[in-house]
C-alpha positions, 0 to 999 in steps of 0.5 A, a space after each residue: 515925775 521922777 522917771 524923767 530925771 536924768 540921774 534916776 533915768 540912767 540908773 533905771 536904764 542900767 537895771 533894765 539892761 541888767 534884768 533884760 540880760 539875766 532874763 535873756 540868759 535864763 531864757 537862753 539857758 532853759 527856755 530857748 533850747 526847748 523852744 528851739 527843739 520844739 521848732 526843730 521837731 515841728 520843722 522835721 514833722 513838716 518836712 517829713 509830711 512834705 516828703 511823705 506827700 511827695 512820695 504819695 504824689 509820685 506813687 499816685 502818678 505811678 498808679 495813674 500811669 499803670 491804670 492808664 496803661 492797663 486801660 489802654 491795653 484793655 481798650 486794645 483787647 476789646 478792639 481785638 475781641 470786637 474785630 475777631 467777633 466781626 470777622 467770625 460773624 462775617 465768616 459765618 455769614 459767608 459760610 451760611 450764604 455758601 451753604 444756602 447757595 449749595 442747597 438752592 443748587 441742589 434743590 434746583 437740580 432735584 426739581 430739574 430732574 423731577 421735572 424731566 422725569 415727569 416730562 418723560 413720564 407724560 410723554 410716555 403716557 401720551 405715546 401709550 394713549 396715542 397708540 391705543 387711540 390709533 389702534 382703536 381708530 385703525 380697528 374701526 377703519 379695518 373692521 377687524 381685529 388686529 394681531 399683535 404684529 399689526 398693533 406694533 406696526 401701527 403703533 410705530 407708524 403713529 409714533 413716527 408721525 407724532 414725532 415728526 409733527 412735534 419736531 
């Protein structure tokens, strides 16, 4: 095997180092700048994407905070509206209760006045019937027709007696 001979091996190493150097020079001059540029461009794109992702994340956090603030404000407004509605409902209930109470007092007063009026009317009717009855009894007792003055006198006496008996 000739590659393991020392004379052949040293000349082979020289040519391999020389060809590697030429290859490295050609790559360094022509291929590495393109590869490095592509790597730098790729690195820049990745960095830009990361920066953009960071901006989007920060923007999303701001939007989330804004949304949460609006949600909190809306919840407070809803509570305020609910409290106002409850207050208004309570006020309406109180007003209705007062109106109903006033109406009940008015109806009660009207009924009391009507009862009092009917009582007076009934007492007057009873007095009139009592007077007529007393006059009829008195007429039978006396067996004569009474004059208007007699009627009045007997009526007053009967009313006085009736008033004393009811008192």
